[in-house]
C-alpha positions as MATLAB code, in Angstrom:
seq = 'MKILIDESLPRFTLQLVQEHRAYTVQYMGWTGIKNDALLRRAEEQAVRGCSL';
ca = [
     -90.176   42.082  210.549;
     -88.611   39.552  212.933;
     -84.801   39.838  213.082;
     -82.244   37.541  214.698;
     -79.070   39.143  216.087;
     -76.090   36.750  216.218;
     -74.168   36.205  219.431;
     -71.023   37.713  217.894;
     -72.664   41.137  217.541;
     -72.896   43.613  220.427;
     -76.241   43.639  222.257;
     -76.710   47.360  221.488;
     -77.402   46.253  217.914;
     -80.974   45.675  219.142;
     -81.337   49.444  219.533;
     -80.517   49.941  215.850;
     -83.524   47.882  214.768;
     -86.073   49.029  217.358;
     -88.840   49.375  214.784;
     -88.723   45.594  214.224;
     -89.131   42.572  216.488;
     -85.473   41.744  217.090;
     -84.190   38.858  219.184;
     -80.688   37.804  220.130;
     -79.425   34.262  219.638;
     -78.979   34.144  223.417;
     -82.615   35.139  224.038;
     -83.793   32.372  221.707;
     -81.631   29.844  223.584;
     -79.523   29.098  220.499;
     -76.084   30.047  221.822;
     -73.269   27.986  220.307;
     -75.260   26.706  217.333;
     -73.336   26.796  214.035;
     -74.543   29.187  211.317;
     -76.091   26.569  209.014;
     -78.193   25.076  211.817;
     -78.920   28.560  213.133;
     -80.282   29.656  209.759;
     -82.538   26.584  209.607;
     -83.940   27.331  213.057;
     -84.449   30.979  212.148;
     -86.335   29.950  209.019;
     -88.557   27.616  211.053;
     -89.382   30.539  213.365;
     -90.246   32.813  210.433;
     -87.262   35.117  211.012;
     -86.961   37.381  207.975;
     -83.607   38.985  208.686;
     -80.403   37.558  210.156;
     -77.184   39.230  211.191;
     -74.537   36.522  211.381;
];
């Protein structure tokens, strides 16, 4: 499963989902994007889980 971790969550959250492919909003280059646009981008990238 590919998971997107929002910029408002602590980076250590990645450690909690180690068994999945987890990416931060910062890593994806999506810092500052509003939630509705962020969800659309995540859907386009086949992200199955989001923590906003």
